[in-house]
Structures are given as structure tokens and as C-alpha cells.
N, C-alpha and C positions, 0 to 999 in steps of 0.2 A: 562700370564698376572700377572703382581706385584701385591701384595693385594692394595697395596699404590696406585695404579693407574688402580682402579677400571672403566669401564665407562659406561655407557647406563644405562640398565635393571641390569645388576651386582651392578653395584652403587648404583642405587635405591635401590634395593634390600638388599643393605647393611644399609642403611640407616634405611629404612622399619622396616629390622629387629633389630637393636638396638631402635628403637621406639616403637616398639611391647613388647622389653624387658622392656622399660622405664615405660610402659602403664600398664604392669603386674604388676610392682612395685603399681601403684596407687590402683589397687585394691584388691592386697594382703594384705597391711596396713590396707584397710580399713577391711577386715575379720579378720585377726589376732587374735584379742581379743573375738570374739565372742564365740568360743571353747574354748578355755585358761577359760575363767571367769565358765564353766561349769564344769572343771576339779579339782577332788581332790586333789590331787598331788599338783596343782596350788594355790587353798584355802588353803593347810594347809604350803606350802612355805610362804606365805604372812598372815600368822595368819588369816583366813577368814576374809579378809576386809569386810567393812561394803558395800550396796548398793551404799551409798555417794561417797567412797573412789574406788570401783570399777567405776563409771564413772566419777570420776576423772581422772583416769588413762587412762579410753578412749578418754576421750574428750580432755585431754593435747595434744593430738597428733596434734589434730584442731589449738589449739593455736601455736603449732609450725607450721603448715601452715600462720596462721595471719601474725608469723613474716616473714618467708618465703616469704610470698608475696611480703613486703616489701622491705623485701633484693633485690628481683629480678627485682623491680621496679626503684631502683637506679644503679643496677648490671649488667640489661641485657643489653643494646645496648652497652657501654663499653667492656664488655667481649665479645660478641658477641654470638652466639647460641652453639658454638660445646664449650666454654670453662665455659658456665654458668651451661650445662649439667654435665662436669666433677665435677666443684661445686658441683652441687647436688647430682649426685652419692658419693662423699666425703662425706659429710653430713650423708648421707644414709647409707654407710658402717661403719662409725662413731657409729651413731643410733643404727645399730643391733647389731652392736659387744657391746655395751653399755647393751642392752634389754638382749641379751644370757647371759651375765654372769654379772645381777641383783641377788641380792639376799635380798634387802632391795627395798620397796616401793618406797622410793627416787632414787634411782638410776634407777629403771622401769623408772618412769615419767621423767628423765632426758633423758633418751635414746627416751623415745619417742614423746617428745618434739623435738630434734634432728632431728628425723628422719622424722616429719612433716615438718621442715627447709628443707629440703632432697627434698622432693615433692613439695614442694610449688616452689622450683625452678626451677625444671623439669618442672613444668607445671602441675597442678594439675587439669586443666579442659581444654575443648574444646572451649572454646567462640572465641578464634580465629584460629581454625583451617581450616578455609575453606576461609578466609577473607588478612592473611598476614600482619598484622602490626606489630607495635614496641614492642612486649611481648616476652622476650628472653624464650622461653619453648621448648619442645619436638615436640609438636603439630605445632609452629611454625617455626621448622630447618623444619620435613617433609612437611609442605605446600610449604615452600620456594623453595623446592629441587623438586618438581615432576609439571606435567603439569594439569592443569586444570581439562580437562578430569579425572583423574584418583585418584583426591580427596576424591569424593565422596563413592567410594570403599573404599579409605583407614579410610575415616571416621568408616565405618562399620567392617573393619577389626581390628582398635586399638580400639573401643568398645568392640568387643568379644574377646580382646588380654585383657583388662581390665577386665571382668566380668569373666574371664579365670584365674587370680590370685587371684580373689576371690572365685573361684568353689577350685584350688589346695589348699589353705589355709584350706577350710572347711574339705578336707578330711585329710589333713594331722595333724589335729588335732581332729580329728573323734573318737580315744580311748578315753573316760573317766577317765580310770586308768592309762594311762601312766604316768612312772617315772616324775620325776619335771628334771631331765636333760636331758634326751630323748625329753620329752614336749620343751623345748629351743630352740633346734634346729631350729623350724617353726620360731622365733623369729631373729635368726642368720641368717636365709637363705633370707631373704633380702639384706643384706651383699651382697648375692653371685650373686644374679641379679643387684645389682647395679655396682658390679664389671665386670660382663658382658656386661652392656650397655657402661660402661667407657673404655674397653678395643676393643671396636669397634668404637669408635670416633675418636682418633687421625688417623684414616688410610681412614677417608669420608672427604667429603667437607665441607667449611664452607659456610654457604648461599648468596649465590650471591647478592640477596638483602642487607642485611647486609653488602658488603662488597661495595656496590655503596653507600649505607647510609654514608660510611666512607671514598668515594672517593678513594677507591682501584679498579677504573675500568679494571687496565689490569689483575688480579687477579679474577676480577668475569667474566670477558671474559672468559677465563680457565677454571673457575668451570662450568660457562654455555656450554662450549664445550664438557667438560667428560659429563657432566651430559645428552647432547644429542648423546654423542658419535658419534660428527663432528668437522672437520677441525677448529681449532680457527677464520678462515678467512671466515669461512661457514655463507650467507646471514642470516640465520634463529639463530644462535648465535648472531651476530651483531643486528638482529632487536629487538631479545629480550630484548638485551644490552640498547638499544636506548627507551625501551619502560620502563622499569626501572628507566633508569636515569630520562627519562621526567616525570614519575610518581610521583618519590621522590622530583622534583625542584618543582612540582605542590603542592607538600604539606605543601614544605618549603615554596612558596609563602603564601599559605595560614595560615601558623603561627599557634603557640600554642592558642588549646583553654583555655580559662580562666573561673576560676571559677563564675566570674561574670557571663559570657555567661552564663557557666551551668544552674547557679539557676533562670536568668531571663527566659528562655524559651524560646521566640521569636518565627519568623515565621517559625523557622523550627523544633518548638517544641523538643530541647533538653532536657529540664529537665523531660519531657515525656517520651522520647523515655529510656532514661537513667533508671528511675525507672522503665519503664515496663521490660528491661534487668534486673535489678537487680529484681524484681518479680519474676519473672521465677525460679529464682536462689533460694531465698527464700520458694518460694512453693513447690519447689524439694525436699527440707528438710523439710519441715513443714510436708510433706504427709505420714510419718511414715517410709520413707525407712529403715533410722538409726535402728529405733526400730528393723526395720525385717532382717538387716545386719550386726546388732551389737548383739542384743542380743536375735535372735531367739531361741537358746539353750535354754538358761535362760527361755524364754517365754514358750516353748512347756512342758519344765519340769513342772516351776513353777503354768502355769495357766491351761495346758490340764493334767498334771499327768502322761507324760512317762516317762519312766525311762532317765538317763542321756547318755547311748548309743544312743538310739533309737532317742532321741532329737538329737545328733548329727548328724547321718545317715541323719535326714531326713531334717536338715540346710542344709547338703552338698547337697540331690538331687535338693533341693528348687534351690541352687546357680546355680546346671547346667541348671535349666531350663529359669533361670533370663540371661543365658549368649543367651541361645536359641533364646527369646522372642528379648532380646537387640539387635542381629543379623539382627531378620527379621523386626526389625525399618525401614533399609535402602530400603524396598521394598516399604513401603506406606507413607515414609515421603514428599517425590515429591509429590505422588498422591495426598491424603489428603490436605498436607497444618499444619503450625506448630498450628495454633488455634483450626482447628478441634480436631486435635489427643489430644492435651493438655487439652481440655473439655471432650474429652472420657476418657482420662485417670484419671482426678480429679474424674470423675462422676465414673469410677472403682474401684477406690483404697475406694471410698468412701463408695461406696455399698460392698465392701469386708471386712470394719473393722465394719460397722453396721451391716452384717450378722453374723459375729464372737461374737460379742458382745451380740447379743440375743442368739447364742449355747452359750453359756458358763451363761448366764443369766439361761437357763432353765436347765442347768447341768445334764443331761441324756448321757447316751452313743453316744448314736445317735447325739444329738445336738452337741455335742464336735466334734466329728467326720465332720461334716458342716461346724463347724467353723475352724476348722483345714482345711479343703479344702477350704476355701474363705481366707484365711489366703495365701495359697501355689499360687493362683488364682490372688493374690497382685503383683506377680512381672510379670504377663502377661501385666496389663495394665499400670503398670511403666515402663516396658522394652520397652512398643509400645508407651510411650510418652513422659515422663517427663525424660528418663535416657538420652536420645541424645539431645533432644530438649531444655532443661534446659542449655549446655552447647553450643548450637549453637544460642540461641535466640538473647543472648545482641548482639553479633556483627551483627546480621541482622536487627536489628531492628534500632541502630544508624547511623548514617550520617557518611561519610568519617571522618571530623576533630575529632567527639567528639567518634570514634570508639576504639579507643586505650583506653579511658579515661572511657568509658562505662563497657568496657570490665573487665578492674580491678576494676573499684568499683562491679560490678556482682561479680569478684571473692574473693576479702573482704568481700563481704554481704555473700556469699557461706558458706566462711570460719568462719564467725564472730557465722551465723545462725547454724551451725555445733557443731560451741563449746557450745553455749547457749542449743542447744538440747542434747548433751551430758549430761550436767551437770542436766539439766531436766529429763534427761531418769532415773534420781534414782528414781523421782516420779511416772514414766510410771513402773518403775521397780517391785517397790513397789504397785501400784494398780494391777499388773500381779500377784502377789503374795499373796495378800489380798484379793480383791475387783476385778479381772478379768475383767468383761465386762467393767468397766467403763475407764479403761485403751482404749480399743478397740473403746467407743464412743466416746471418745477424739479425736480419729484419723479420727473417720468417721466423726465428726464435722470439724475438719481442713479440710478434705478434700473437704467438702460440701461447704467451703468459697472458696477453688479453683475455684470450677466451678462457683461461680457468681463473681469471680472477672473479671473487664474489662482488656479483652489483644485484642492489634490490631491485625489483619492478616500481618504478616513479609514476606518480600522477598526479594532475593538477592540482589536486585540493588534500594536501598531507596532515590531517588530523590524527592518523594512524601510526603506528610506531610507539 
């Protein structure tokens, strides 16, 4: 069978492989700078940048994500799923090359922004993964080309791939004495992952749902037949096509939701739902994951006194347990529900930072060991709660007509909050270096705020409220 005529499971496998490479990019780009900031060669190459400049380098990536999110809103439906992914891969390839060839801070920052734009176009979050609305992203493409019974498993697989990218980059930069030219390989490697994703896309099918949106029903029917590995005249193929056409017609009849309706709230509690969805993403960022993900090697070195080498190795090991707990979440998320897991995660994250602050405040070798242990325990609570729920909750809490808008607002909120948090991390790093317990106390307080935030229980079908 020719590669460009894959059908059934082989075709789904090709789409999933392409999507997994894309999700690896998300995690890879998030973690690549954590180890670089602790590298002596990197510091010398860029004239030992201050903590403020370091935070600017890290957070400009999320500035690119904000710009890319806006670009994706306007280009998503006109370009389609595959072409949007190719566009995102093009930005990521250029961004990776710019970073790998940079010898000045301005050059590096431009590369970070370009990569951020590419990541946002690919789809930096999972808010529409299981719902299938009008957002052109890698998870959108995956969800529109697989059966509903497989989506839960694919959530777990792609979360694991995201964190695997983070694990990979942690080990690639685990030697603090690597020369600067070799050190730039991890920055350029993101271009390799982007090209790998892009090379697979042309041989795979476009989303049937997007084709139906464009009234290209014959092509949609052919792609459904390939995905199901059935003849084009099969009843299941025709039934699936009819359901798609009927659903799209119903959405068009309801019309676009207006901003006045959003802020008016009304019987459907639209404004409240959007705020709850966006709030889940905001508190996901406020809980301290950015400090642990971006700056753990620096925190371990400056707050706890580890050598640069040991700090990088411990950070890489910590990222591996994050991948494990993030994957385990799939086995509990439907059993316990969103609200209980978010309360569990916020309480646990708060406890971890509070104990770390107390341990650092005491300052003995034993208390420092306890503090490190609870920093490592953080990923257990975060991985089993906000890691995945923060992505899924906005699409589940919003009604049909407001789901796309609610997901887009949540995505922008997440990027803006991540940007602000990246800038604020200059303060966090200074606190870690000079008065370590205060930084961890701040995170503990923010996590306690999450515990007391009012969150309603969500479910897959929201005809309620």
C-alpha cells in the first residue's frame, strides 16, 4: 500500500505520530532554557545576563505564543488543519535556526518569539481536544480524524509526549560545562522535530469536518472512508458524513455568539462559564509550575546549594516523574471528576511549597533535604490535576455556541499569564537566591488561593446551568 494511500489504523497511526511529534515540541520548547541558564558557557556567551534579562529571554517565548494565538484565530479556518500545521512548523524551523545561530541576546530573543508563534499556531493547549470545534490545532486535527472511543487514550498519549519532550531537553542540557557551540544543538533540535512533523503531514488526510465546513462534501466522504478503511459507499461512511453536515448546519443556524451576549451572561451563564474556563488556566500557571519547569536547576543551585551538575541531573530526574504522573492522570480523571482533582492538586501544591519554605527557613542539612523532597513531590499533585484539567476544562464548561470563544479566551489568558509569570520570575529567582523561603511561601499562598476558588463541576454535555 502506498504511503499516501494509508487507510484505517495505519492512517490513524500516521496522524497520531505526526501529532505526537508536535506535542513533543510543546514540552521541548518549555524546558530547553531551564538547563541553559545554569550552564557556564551559555552565561559567558551572553555576558552573564541579569535575572531580569534571563526572565525576558524565557518569557518572550510566551509573547510569541500570544501573537501566534491571534494569528491562528484568523488563519485557522481559511487554511485548514494540515496547512496550519505546516505554517506552524515553518515558524518553528526558522525560530530554531535563529536560536541555534545566535551570538547576541537580541538574536536569541527574536528566535524565541518566532518559535512561540509557531507553537501557538500548532496549538499549545488541549482545550478543544475532545470536543472538535473551529480551532486549527494539532489536537483539533487528531480529534477530528479519530473515533470518540479513542480520544481519551489519545489525551493520555499526547500528554505523555508533551512531557517526554520536556524530559528529553532536560537530559540534553544536563552537563553544565558543555561548550557553547555544542550547547546550541538543543536549540536547533526543535527545528528537526518541526521538520519531522511537517514531512508526515502531506501524506495524511485533511479533517473531514473542516472539509464539510467548506462544503467540500465529496472530499470529506472520501477521507472518512479512508479513516474507517471502508468503501466510499458504505452506510457507516454516509451516516458519519450526514451527522457532520447536520451538526454544522445546526451551528450555522444558531449563528455566531456576540460580545454583548458574552458579557450579558443570561440564562446559560455564558460569562461565568468563560471565566471559570479561563480561571482554570490562570491558576494552572499561578501554582508554581513555571518556576519548577523553567528554573528548577537554578533554584536547586541557589536555594539548596547543589552543584550545577547535580542540579541539572536532579531536574532531569524530576521531569521523568512528571511524565509518569501526567500519564497516570488518565486513570483517575473520569473516576473523581474535575473539581475534586483540582482541589486535591491545589491543596497538595500548596503543601509542597509551604513545607519547602519551612525547610529552607530552618536551614539545616536535614530540613533542606525535606524541602527538596517536597519540591519533587510537587509534580505528583500537579501531574494528577491541573496539568491536564487546565487544558480540558474550558471546552467542557462552556456551552456549544460559546465553546470556541471560551477556548480561545482561555488560551490567550494562559499565554498572557505565562508571559506575566515569566517576567515576575525575575523576582522569584532573586528571592530564591537571597531569601529562598519567601519565594516558596509566595507559591504556597497562591496555591492556597486556588483551593478557595469557586469551581463548578464540569461534565462532557453541558445543557445544564
